[in-house]
Structure formats: C-alpha cells, structure tokens
C-alpha positions in Angstrom: -25.4 -36.5 20.5 -26.8 -37.6 17.6 -28.1 -34.7 16.3 -24.6 -32.1 16.8 -23.7 -35.0 14.5 -26.2 -34.5 12.0 -24.9 -30.6 12.5 -21.4 -31.5 12.1 -22.0 -33.6 8.4 -24.0 -31.2 7.3 -21.5 -28.7 8.0 -18.8 -31.0 6.1 -21.1 -31.4 2.9 -21.5 -27.2 2.7 -17.3 -27.0 2.8 -17.0 -29.6 0.5 -19.3 -27.4 -1.8 -17.7 -24.9 -2.0 -14.5 -26.0 -2.2 -16.1 -28.3 -5.4 -17.0 -24.4 -6.9 -13.7 -22.9 -6.4 -12.1 -25.8 -7.9 -14.7 -26.3 -10.9 -14.8 -22.1 -11.7 -10.4 -22.2 -11.3 -10.1 -25.0 -13.8 -12.7 -23.0 -16.0 -10.9 -20.0 -15.9 -7.8 -22.3 -16.9 -9.5 -23.8 -19.8 -10.8 -20.6 -20.9 -7.1 -19.5 -20.5 -5.8 -21.7 -22.6 -8.6 -21.7 -25.7 -7.9 -18.1 -26.0 -11.2 -17.3 -25.0 -11.7 -13.5 -25.4 -12.2 -11.2 -22.2 -15.0 -8.5 -22.2 -13.3 -5.0 -22.4 -15.3 -2.4 -20.8 -16.6 -0.2 -23.5 -14.0 3.2 -22.3 -11.0 0.7 -22.5 -12.2 -0.4 -26.3 -12.1 3.6 -27.4 -8.8 4.4 -25.9 -7.7 1.3 -27.7 -9.3 2.8 -30.9 -7.3 6.1 -30.7 -4.0 4.6 -30.2 -4.6 2.3 -33.3 -4.8 -0.7 -31.1 -7.0 -3.8 -32.1 -9.1 -4.5 -29.1 -10.1 -8.3 -29.0 -13.2 -9.7 -30.0 -16.1 -10.0 -28.0 -17.3 -13.2 -26.4 -20.1 -13.2 -29.2 -18.6 -13.5 -32.1 -16.1 -16.8 -30.5 -19.7 -19.1 -29.3 -20.0 -19.6 -32.4 -16.4 -20.2 -33.7 -17.1 -23.2 -35.3 -19.7 -22.8 -36.9 -19.7 -21.5 -40.5 -20.3 -18.5 -41.6 -22.5 -16.8 -44.4 -20.3 -14.1 -46.5 -22.4 -11.2 -45.0 -21.0 -12.3 -41.8 -17.8 -13.0 -43.0 -17.3 -9.6 -44.1 -19.0 -7.9 -41.0 -16.8 -10.2 -39.0 -13.4 -9.1 -40.8 -14.2 -5.5 -40.7 -12.0 -4.1 -39.0 -13.0 -2.0 -35.9 -11.5 1.6 -36.9 -14.0 1.9 -39.6 -15.1 4.6 -36.9 -11.8 6.9 -37.4 -12.0 6.8 -41.3 -15.5 8.0 -41.3 -14.3 10.6 -39.1 -11.9 11.5 -41.7 -14.5 11.5 -45.0 -16.7 14.5 -42.8 -13.5 16.0 -42.7 -13.1 16.4 -46.6 -16.1 19.9 -47.0 -14.2 21.5 -44.6 -12.1 22.5 -47.7 -15.1 23.5 -49.7 -15.1 27.2 -48.3 -11.2 27.8 -49.6 -12.4 26.2 -53.2 -16.0 28.7 -53.1 -14.2 31.7 -51.9 -11.2 31.9 -54.8 -14.3 33.3 -57.5 -14.4 36.3 -55.2 -12.3 38.6 -57.8 -14.6 38.0 -60.4 -16.1 41.4 -59.6 -12.4 43.0 -60.0 -12.4 41.6 -63.4 -15.8 42.5 -64.4 -15.5 45.9 -63.9 -15.9 48.1 -66.8 -15.3 52.0 -67.1 -18.5 53.1 -68.6 -17.4 56.5 -68.6 -14.4 55.7 -71.0 -16.4 53.5 -73.5 -18.7 56.5 -74.2 -18.9 57.8 -77.7 -18.2 61.3 -77.6 -20.9 62.8 -79.6 -19.2 64.2 -83.1 -19.9 67.7 -84.4 -22.6 67.4 -87.0 -20.5 69.5 -89.8 -17.0 68.3 -90.3 -13.9 70.2 -92.2 -12.7 67.7 -95.0 -11.0 69.6 -98.2 -11.5 67.7 -101.0 -9.1 68.4 -104.0 -9.8 68.7 -107.6 -7.7 66.6 -109.8 -7.7 65.7 -113.3 -4.0 65.7 -115.2 -0.3 65.0 -113.6 1.2 65.8 -116.5 3.3 68.5 -117.9 1.2 70.6 -120.6 2.4 69.2 -123.9 0.1 72.0 -126.0 1.3 75.4 -124.0 -1.3 77.4 -126.4 -3.6 75.0 -124.6 -5.5 77.4 -122.2 -8.0 74.3 -121.0 -5.2 71.6 -120.8 -3.0 74.2 -118.7 -5.4 74.5 -116.3 -6.2 70.9 -115.8 -3.0 69.8 -115.6 -0.6 69.8 -112.6 3.1 69.1 -112.6 5.1 65.7 -111.5 7.0 68.2 -109.4 4.2 70.3 -108.5 2.4 67.8 -107.1 4.3 65.6 -105.2 5.6 69.4 -103.8 1.8 69.8 -102.4 1.6 66.0 -101.3 5.2 66.6 -99.4 3.3 70.0 -98.2 1.1 68.0 -96.9 2.3 65.3 -95.3 4.6 67.8 -93.4 1.8 69.4 -92.4 -0.1 66.6 -90.7 -2.9 65.4 -93.1 -4.1 62.4 -93.0 -5.6 61.1 -96.8 -9.0 59.8 -95.8 -11.7 57.4 -98.2 -15.3 58.4 -98.8 -16.1 55.1 -97.0 -15.0 57.4 -94.3 -16.3 60.2 -94.8 -19.3 57.9 -94.6 -19.2 56.3 -91.9 -18.1 59.9 -89.8 -21.9 60.8 -90.6 -23.6 57.4 -91.1 -21.7 55.0 -88.2 -20.2 58.0 -85.6 -16.9 56.7 -86.5 -14.1 59.6 -85.8 -11.9 60.8 -88.7 -8.2 61.2 -88.1 -6.6 64.6 -87.4 -6.7 66.8 -90.4 -8.7 64.9 -92.8 -8.3 65.2 -96.4 -9.2 63.5 -99.7 -7.5 63.7 -102.7 -9.8 63.4 -106.0 -8.8 62.6 -109.6 -11.2 62.9 -112.4 -11.5 60.7 -115.3 -9.3 57.5 -114.5 -6.4 59.1 -117.1 -2.9 57.2 -117.0 -1.0 59.3 -115.8 -2.1 59.1 -112.4 -0.6 55.7 -112.6 2.6 56.9 -113.9 2.8 60.3 -112.0 1.1 60.3 -109.0 0.2 57.1 -108.0 4.0 56.1 -107.3 4.2 60.2 -105.1 1.2 58.8 -103.0 3.0 55.3 -102.3 6.3 57.3 -101.2 4.7 59.3 -98.8 2.3 56.6 -97.9 -0.9 58.4 -99.1 -4.4 57.9 -100.8 -6.7 59.0 -103.4 -10.3 58.2 -105.2 -9.9 57.8 -109.1 -13.1 59.2 -111.0 -13.3 56.1 -113.6 -15.7 57.2 -117.1 -16.4 53.1 -117.4 -16.8 53.2 -121.5 -13.2 54.6 -121.4 -11.0 52.1 -119.6 -8.5 51.4 -121.9 -8.3 53.9 -124.0 -5.6 55.5 -124.8 -4.3 58.4 -122.4 -6.6 56.5 -120.3 -6.5 53.7 -117.4 -6.2 50.1 -117.9 -8.9 47.6 -116.3 -5.2 45.9 -115.4 -4.2 48.9 -113.8 -7.1 49.8 -111.8 -7.6 46.6 -110.3 -4.0 46.5 -109.1 -3.5 49.6 -107.7 -7.0 49.1 -105.8 -5.2 46.3 -104.6 -2.6 48.9 -102.7 -4.8 51.3 -101.1 -6.1 53.6 -104.1 -10.1 54.4 -104.3 -11.8 54.3 -107.8 -15.5 55.9 -108.2 -17.9 56.0 -110.8 -18.6 58.9 -113.5 -21.0 57.4 -116.0 -20.1 55.3 -118.5 -19.9 58.3 -121.4 -19.2 61.7 -119.4 -22.8 62.4 -119.5 -24.4 65.8 -118.8 -26.4 64.4 -115.8 -29.0 67.5 -116.4 -30.0 66.2 -119.8 -30.1 62.5 -119.2 -33.8 60.9 -119.7 -34.5 57.7 -117.9 -33.1 55.2 -120.7 -29.5 57.2 -121.0 -30.0 56.7 -117.3 -29.6 53.4 -116.9 -26.8 52.7 -119.3 -24.1 55.9 -117.9 -25.1 55.5 -113.8 -26.7 52.0 -113.3 -24.6 49.6 -115.7 -21.3 51.6 -115.1 -21.8 51.0 -111.3 -22.5 47.6 -112.5 -18.7 47.5 -114.3 -16.6 49.0 -112.0 -18.2 46.9 -109.0 -17.5 43.7 -111.4 -14.0 45.0 -112.1 -13.2 45.9 -108.5 -15.0 42.9 -107.0 -16.6 45.2 -104.3 -19.7 48.4 -104.1 -18.9 51.6 -105.2 -20.6 54.1 -103.3 -18.5 57.3 -104.4 -19.4 59.3 -107.7 -18.2 62.5 -109.7 -20.5 64.3 -111.6 -19.6 64.9 -115.2 -18.7 68.7 -115.2 -19.9 69.4 -112.0 -23.7 69.7 -114.0 -26.6 68.1 -111.7 -30.4 68.1 -110.7 -32.4 66.9 -107.9 -33.3 64.1 -110.2 -29.8 63.2 -110.9 -29.6 63.2 -106.8 -32.1 60.2 -106.3 -30.9 58.1 -109.7 -28.0 58.0 -107.6 -29.3 56.8 -104.8 -31.5 54.4 -106.4 -27.8 53.1 -107.6 -27.0 52.9 -104.7 -24.0 55.9 -104.7 -23.6 57.0 -100.9 -21.5 60.0 -102.2 -20.8 62.8 -105.2 -18.8 65.5 -105.7 -19.9 68.4 -108.0 -17.3 71.4 -108.7 -18.3 74.1 -106.5 -16.1 75.1 -103.7 -16.3 73.7 -100.3 -14.7 72.7 -97.8 -17.0 71.9 -94.4 -19.5 68.5 -95.0 -22.8 67.7 -93.7 -24.3 64.7 -93.6 -27.4 66.4 -95.7 -24.5 67.5 -98.3 -23.3 63.7 -99.1 -24.8 63.7 -102.5 -23.4 67.4 -103.0 -20.0 67.8 -101.6 -17.9 70.5 -102.7 -14.2 70.5 -103.8 -10.8 72.8 -104.4 -9.9 72.8 -107.2 -6.3 72.4 -108.2 -5.2 73.9 -111.3 -2.0 74.2 -113.3 -1.7 77.7 -112.3 -2.1 76.7 -108.5 0.8 77.6 -106.5 1.6 75.4 -102.7 1.0 79.2 -101.2 -2.7 79.2 -103.2 -3.5 75.8 -102.2 -2.1 76.1 -98.5 -4.7 79.4 -98.1 -7.6 77.4 -100.0 -7.4 74.2 -97.9 -6.7 76.1 -94.5 -9.8 78.7 -94.9 -12.4 78.7 -92.2 
C-alpha cells in the first residue's frame, strides 16, 4: 500500500512539473510578443520578401544586445538596408550598354574609303602646246614712214579684235609660273593655254592693252627694262605695281636692253643680276621670266639666267610647242602691225 502511495506521489510531481513548464513557456512567449522580440524567418521567405520590396524582421542576434551601445561601424552595418543585394544587381547590369556604345564606331571603314584610282594623277605629256604671242607697242604708228615702228605696233582696234577672237575660241591666258609648274610640279594647264607677252614695258600697254585685258578677263606678261622705268613712253613703277596687283605679270629684260651675246662678267652683274633684284624689290616677289633683248642669247647667257634665279626665258624664234629642257629657250609667235586676224589664227593653230 505504501508503495502505491509513493508511485502516485511521483506521478503527481511529474505532472505538476510539466504544468509548470507549460506555464512558463506560455508566459515567455507572451512577454516575448509584448516586447516585440523578432522571430526567426526561414531563408527562403526572406528572399521572397526582398524581391517584393518588403523589409524582413531583424535577426534575433541584432536584438540580443539592443540595450548595449554600438560603435559607428556597427551602427552603419545595422542601418544598411536589406535591399543592398538589389542595388548590386543593378550595378552589374550597367556594362550591358557597353556593346551598343562600342558598336557605333564600326561605321569608320566607310568614312575612310579612299578612291585611289580616281586620285592618281594622269601623266602629263612631255611636250605641251602653249603659243606665246610677242607684242611691243599697242598704238597707231605715229610715223607711217617708220617701217620698223610699224612692224612693232599693233593698233588698239586690232589688239581688241585679237583678244576677242582668243576669248570666243576658248583660249585661256596663263602665266610663266603656270608653264613652269606644268613641267616641274606636274600641274595641268587649262584647255587651250596661251601666253601674251609685251617687250620693253611701253606705257601704251597701260593705256591701251591693260583695259582690254581686264574687259575680257585675260592676263599678260610685260618684260621690263629696269633702268628705263619712268622714262617718257615707258611704264612708271606705280603703274607696274598697280597692274601687278590686278593679275598682270612682269619679267626681266635687262637693265638697258643689252645684247646678251656680248656681255662680259662685269656687265652681266648689272644687266641681269642687279636688274632682277630691282624688279623683285619693286614687285615684292621673285620674278622668274626673262626675255632676251632682240632675241640674242648664248649658252653662257643661259647659264647666267639660271644663276640669277630665272626659270623661263623667251626668244624671238617661232615655236608653239615646248619641253622642259627648252624652258630657257622658249619660242614665240610674233604679232606685227601687218598681222591679220586670219594669219594670227593660222599661226597659233599650226601643229
């Protein structure tokens, strides 16, 4: 009997202890709820909440020492939003635009296409036809008995008819610089090129020829005897500078119209070198063209012109075709007082 009593007492104590445990557990959960103690959320649920933009509850470990002060580093870590992984994912998407940006320069090969066959220069012929007309006076001969003066004079009326003919038939007046560039720099000339030259530098060029050339949009080269500039019937330095500024070219013709064949070294310095320097100074540029006085010259004269810096020189011999080797012995077409328009056309058209 006594044994049964002890068994019943043990069972009662066990039951009582179980009830106490249940009570204590319930109270703990109650107070935990009242104190807002966070629950532990499974990882899968936390991820889903993050994707939906909802902040999950803080871990219990964060609240175990809620009453304790934190360091700045801990405060920063604790205040970092749980959506940080989303920000990281957004940053990793930024490079995806890079292929589009780098793909734009692929059009550069189209821009840098160079049609080399079109740009390659066509070889120029070694010989070129450029008639060089030779004039002296543009005037009415004042002395009908002076046959030399008659042959050197072309009336203003005839001169304009000749320039009109050249213009209407497609001739383009060019300079000696252009002729030299054709051979030296392989620069092409315009269609039907022609050069008009005027020897000695008479003043009637300024009064009678220059206005006609301006009227028809043509140009010319005047060969100057430098010591005679400003004399009666000759151009002044002011007239020369004015016309040079308006497209007229000038070349050398010695200082005093001296025969180049009889020129010694001392005379050459004055007649060629010093006269060229004076003309260069007057014009403010290097003159490259020269006309032999009376058409007389020699091998020594050619060497002298080269040394002085001339690149082209004309004679009084007839020719309309030129080569680079002949630049200091260029032929011309003489235009005299008796030259008709028909005869001039025949001379410049002759092959």
